[in-house]
N, C-alpha and C positions, 0 to 999 in steps of 0.2 A: 503344568503350571510353571511359568518362568518367573523368577523373583529377582529382578535387578535392583540395584540401589536407586537408579533413575530410569524412568520410562519417559521418552520424548516422543511427542506426537508431531510428525511433520519432518520431512527431509529436504526442506528448502535451506536457504542460507542460515537461518536461525538454528534449525535442527542439526545441521552439519557441525556448526561451531560449538553448539552445546554438547554434542557427542564428543568432539575432540577435547573440549575443556573438562568434561567429566572424567575422561581417561587420565588426563594430567593430574586430577585430584586423587586418582587411585580408586575411583568408584566404578562399579560395573554399570553399564548403560545399554539400553536397547531403544531403537527408533522404530516407530510404526509409520508407514507411509502408504497412502492410498494409491499413488501412482506406481508405474512400473520402473521408475528411475528417480534419481535425485533431481533437485531443481525447483521444487515447489511451484509457485505461480509461473515460472519460466518453463516448466514442463508442460503445463496445461495450456498456456496462452500462446498458441502457435499461429495465430491469425496473420494474414499478410501485412507486412509493415510493422510488426510488433518490435518495439525498441524500448529501452529504458529512457526515461526523461531526465535522469541524472547522468552526468558525464562519467564515462567509463572509469577514469582514474579515481573518482570518488566512490563509484559503485563497485567496490572491490574490498577484499579483506586487507587489514593492516597488521594482523597478529603475527604473520610470518614474513620476515624480511626476504627469505629465499623465495617464497611464493611471489612476492611483489616484484622481485628482480627477474624471475624466470618467465612470468606471464607477460605477453605482449598483446595489447589491445589494438585492433585494426582500425577502429573509428572513434571519433569523439563521443558518439552515442552508439553503444553496442546493440546489435540486433539480438532477437531472442535466441537464434541458434548459437551465436557466439557466447551469450551469457550461460546458456545451458551447457555448452562445452566447458566453460570455466567451472561451473558447479561439478561437472563430472571429473574434471581434472583435480579439483580439490578432494573429492571423495576418494579418488584413486591414489593421489599423492600421500594422503594421510591414512590410507587403508581403512576407510570408514564403512564400506559396504558390508563387511562381515557382521556388523552389528545392526543392520537395517533390515526390517521385514517389509518387502515391497508388496503392492497389491493387497493391502490389508487396511481395513477401516475400523476405528474404534466405534463400538455401539453403546457402551456405557462405562462409566467410571464412578466407583463408590468408595468413599472413605470408610475404612474399618478402624474404629477407635481402639478396639481391643488389641489389634495387631500393629497399629500405627503404620498401616500400609493402604495404598490405593489398589482396590480390586478392579481390574480393567478387563472388559470383554470385547471381543472383536467379531467381525462378520465371518471370519474363517474358523471360528470355534476355539482359537487360541486364547488362553487366559494369562494374565500377568498380575503379580502382586508386587508393587513397587513402593519403596520408602518415599520417593518424591516423584511427582507427576509434573512434567514441564510441557506446556502447550506452546509449540513452535509452529503454529498453524498459519501464521501470516495475517496481514491486515486485509488483503484483497485475494481471498481464496474461495469464497462461496458465491458463485454466479447468481445474479438476480434476473429472473424472467418476469416482467410485469404482467399484470392481468390484461391480456389483449383479447378483445371480444371475438369469440368463434375462431380462435387461432387453429383449432383442431380441424376446421373445414378446409384449410389451405392444403392443396395436394402436391405442392412442390417440395423441394428440399429446404429444411430449416436448420440453420447453423447458429451457434452462439460463439462469440469471439473467445470466451473463456473455456470452451470445450471443443476446440478446433480439431478436426480429424488429423491424425498424425501423418497421413499420406498426402495431406494438402487438398486443395480444391482447384479445379480448372474452371475458370469463369468465362473462357473464350466463347463469345457469341451469346452468352446468356443475358436474360433480362433479370436484373438483380434489384431487390428492394432491401434497403438497410434502415433499421430503426435505431436511432441514437446519434448523438453528436458529442459524446464525451471523448476521453483520451483514446480508447480502443478504436472508436469509429474514425476519429480524426487521423489516426495512423493508418488505418486500413483502407479508407475511402480512396486515396490517390492510387493505391496499388490495384484495387479491384476495378477502378474506372479504366485503367489501361488495358485490361483484359476483356471486360464485359461489353456485350453489344450495347446495353444501356443500363445505367445505374440511377435509381431513384432513391434519394436520401430523405427519410422522414424525420424531420427535426422536431423534437419536443421542446428543447431549450437551447438557444444559441449559447455557445461557450467561448470564452476568450482563449485565443491561441497565439503563440509567438513562434517565430521561425527557429529551427534548430541550427540551421546552417551546418548540417552535419558534413564531415569531411574525414578522409583518412588521417590517421595519426602518423606524422612524419617521423623518420628515424631520429632526427634532432630533438623533436618534442618528447618522444619516448625516452631518450637518453637524459634529457633535462629533468623530467619528472622523476625518473628512477634515482637520479643523483640527489634529488631534494625531497624524496618521499617523507623522510622523518620530519622535516620542517613543515611540509604540506599537511601531514596528518595532525600535527600539533596545532596548526592554524585552523584546521577543520573543527577540532574539538573546542576551540576558543570562540567559535562563531555561533550565532543563533540558529542558523540553518544546518549546522553540522556538516558543512560542505567545504571542500578545498577551494571552491570558486570565491572570487572577491565579493565582500560585502561592503559596498561603498557607504551606505547610510547617509546620503545627502538628503536634506529636507526639500521636497518638491516645492513647498510653499515659500521656501527661502530663496528661490531662484526667480529672476525676472523671466518674461516670456521667451526671449531669445535664448537665454542660458538653459531654460527648461526644455525647449524643443531640441536644442543641441544634445542635452543629456539623454532625452528619450531616443533620439536617433542613434546615439552611441550604443545604448543598451540594446536597441533593436538590431543593430549591426553585429553585436556580440552574440546575440541569440540566447535561447534557453532561459533559465530561471534568473539570470542576471537582471532581467527587466523587473523582477519582483524584489530581488535582494538589495537593489542599489539604493533604495530610498527609505529613510527612517519613518516617514509619515504616510507611506502608501497604504498600510493596513490599519491606521488609526485615525486618519482624517478623511472624512467623506469628500471634502473639496479636493484634496490632493489626489485621492483615488479617482475622482471624476476627471481630472485633468489627464491622468495617465490613461484612463479608459477611453477618453475622447481621442487621444493619439492613436490607440489601437484601432478604434472604429474608423478613423481616417485612413489608416493603412489598409483596412478591409475594403473600403470604398475605392481606394487607388488600385487595388489588385483585381477585384471582381468587376468585370466589365458591365454586366447587366445591373442597372441601379436597383431594381426590385429585389433581385437575389442578394445583392450586397446588403441592403437594409435588413433583410430577413436574417442574415448571418451576423448582424451587429447585436451583441448582448446588451440588454437594457434593464433586466430585472434583478441584477445582483452586482455588487462591487467586484472589480477586477481582483482576483486572488481569493475571493471568499469561496468559490468553487476552485478545485485544483486547476491551476493554470496548465493548459495543454501546450506541448512543444511539438511542432509539426515540420513536415517536409512537403511543400507544395499543396497544402490543404486548400487554402482559399483559391489558388490557381486552378485547382481541379474543376471548380464550378464554371470555368471558361470553356471547358470541353463541350462539344456538341452532344455527346452521349450521356451527359450528367444533368439531372434536374433535381431541384430542391422543393420539397413540400413542407410547409410550416404547419404543424398539427395544431397550433394555436389558432390559425386562421381557418383551417378545415380539419376538425377533429376526426379521429377514426370512428367509423360506425361499426364496422365488422370486417373480419377477414372472409374472403370468398375462395372458392377452389382455385381461381387463377390470379389471386392477388389480394388487394384490400380496397374497401370502399370507404371514402371519407365523405364528409358533408358536401363536398364539391363534385364527387363522382368516383368512378372506378379507376384504380391504378393497377395495371397488369404487370406481373413478373413471375418467373418460374423458380427463383431461388430467393429465400429470405434470410438475411443476416441480422441477428439480434446482437447489437452492441450496447447492451442495456446495463452494464456495470455489475456491481457486487453488493452483497450485504456486508458492508465494510466493518472492520475492526472487531465486531462481536459475532458475526455470522457463524464462523467455524466453532465458536465456543458455546453457542446455544443450539447447535445442530444436533447434538446427541445428549443423552441423559448423564449429566455430571451431578453427583450428590455428595455434599460435604458433611460436616458434623451435624448430627441430629436429622440426617436425611434431607436437608435443604437442597433443592435443585438450584443450580446456577441460574437457569432462565427465570426462576421465581425470584431469586435474590436480586436479579437485575430487571425485574418487571417495570420499575420506574426509571430505568436507565442504568448503564454500567457503572460500577464503583470498584476501583481497585487501588490499593495503597501503592503509590509510586507507579501505578500502571503495571505492577508486577505480581502482586499478591492480593488475595481476596479474603476478607474477614469471614469466618465460618467455613473456610476451606483450607485445612491445615496441609502443609507440605505440598501446596499446589501453586504453581508459578506460571506466569504468562510472559512470553518474550514480546516486547513492543506492544503491550496491551493498552486498553483505553486508560488515559490518564498519564501517558508518557508521550514524548515528542513524536515517536514513530514516524508517521507519514509527513510530518512537517519538518523532518530532518532527512539527511541522506540516510536511507533505511539501513544500509550495510553498517554504517557507523552506529546507528541506534541499536542495531542487533548486537554488535560487538560490546557496546557499553553495557547493555543489559546482561548478556551472558557473562561478561567479566565480573560485574557487580554481584550477580547471583552466585557465581563460582566463589567469590569472596565470602558470601554468606554461608554457603555450604561448607567451605573450608573451616570457617569459624565454628559451625555446628560440629563438624568432625573433631576438631581440636578440643572442644569443651564438652563433649558427650551429650550434645543437644539432639533430641530425637523428634521433637515436634516444633514446627515453626508456623506461626499464624499471625496474620496482620491484625492489629488492634482495631476494633470497630470505630472507636472515637478518632484514632489517627487516620483511618480511612475516610471517615466523614469529613475531617478537616482537610484532607488532601483533595477530595472531590470538590469541596467549596473553593479551594485555591485554584484548581484547574478551571472551574466555571468562571471565577472572578477574572482570571487572566484572559480568558476568551472574550469576556464581556467588554474588556478595554479595547478590543480590536473590531474590525469589520468582518471577521470570519463568521460571526453569528448572523450576518445579514443576508446570507445566501442559503437557499434550500439545497444543501450539499450532502454528500455522503459523510462528510466530517460530522454532521449532525444526525445522520441516520434518516434524513428527510426523503431519501429515494426509496425507502421501504415503508409501504403503508402499515400503520399501526406501531411502528418502532418509536420508542420515546425520543423526543427531540432533545438530545443532550450533545453538546460539543465534546467530542471524545479525545482529541489529542491535547497535549500540554503545549500551550501557545506562547509561553514566556521565553522560549529559546532553549536549544540543546545545551549550550554552555551553562545556563542557569540551572537547568535540570541536573546535569552531571555533578555540579558542585553540591546541590542539595543531597543527592544520593551519597556522595563521598562523605559529607558531614554526618549523615545518618549512620553510615558504617563506622565512622570514627567514634561515634557516641555509643558503640556497642549494639548497633541496629535498633535504635529507638523506634518505637511504633510497631514493634513486633513482640509477640509473646514467644519466648524461647524456653522450652521446657526439657529437663533431663528426665531420665527414667524414674528416679525417686520422686520428683515433683509431680509427675503424671500419676504415679501410684497413690499419692496423697489426695 
């Protein structure tokens, strides 16, 4: 039995920083990681073309000035191997590996009220009893495989983008079928198409994608950012997106047609999320959103030469940005290749998989390799994947049967000394996730330091405060167009999952101020109990 002060689940960027921070507090900590190395989602997602959709200088830690100055990013948007190298560098630089158990999965976690500890069991037979349990499992870590009829009949190789073979896959000469057109698909399709004999993309829902215009980071750009990191990080914390990129917040409806088109063209030329960040009314006005969406659809038609294929690729069933905007390199251009075809499953639904491919209502499509780019059980999947039982034996999955509820997105009523990094109810995926992670870890570290200083042994979110926070999150989302798309933000991609908008949509800067105010009030909304108070 190992009895650390803090047990952390996950050795991605959240888990690494939580471990580093726990040590600075003088607390003993242990990390459990299912993979064989650090990196979290960047360890598992090795599919061709895997990149971050947040710019490298934003998608990096700010807590160490020496780390910021020493690490040099090669491209505006880093690839999976480079991000994984960065995570490994951090682990080695701060000597974190010695407190991480790799290749181990949690099977259950049970709160012991008598001992004021979490009893945690693993698949390796190792047991832990920790004062605090911190879930650093990430927002996109549990792959989702849809119910595809007779998939077991297919005799070829089946791959999932989130469980890609470490040795890679050679697609040379193969006939490949790929299901999905979300971010993972949009990144991998151009790469697979260059190798495959033929690639058939099976599209369930067309998604909006904007160009990355990815390019190497020049020495001058690297030098300029490093000289101004402090100001850039402060700028990021003051924004709604938590990103060092510019937020213009011009109103689309306040521009005449000529100025509007010029603004759209400027953002398109800049690439990335600037297309979404630049406008104050894009996510609140249906008319403004339609104008922006029409511009993107025109770009698709200009790029894709076959008119029928172009129309199939034009999203029409959700506002731009209500599903996560994709950032691509040559995605739409790929459909001009002679070895790439697009099947719209709304026009010809899947009937069943066959030994040599799949049959739709229009006929048989043959392939020897199947790639499932079907996304994740986002935000909550890793938290409900195993048995977590809080006070009075309540299971977390039962507590969340009607939808996830977490005070500030970090603590759950009925689950003492249990914390979630970038959980549902926090900005998480609507911000630059590395900054969201740092803010959560630093705020939680402040709470744990307060507990140490004041002899507090038990910390639990107040149920009424949690209910009030959940309503606030919902109300903030309802003011936007985020709720108008069937997205993983809402859990809509998982059959039977409650339709609840999970991220905090009012902005990172708003959220951080709320958290700081709560801390300044002595952590209002939490029940903080000392030994004698518990005994009573």
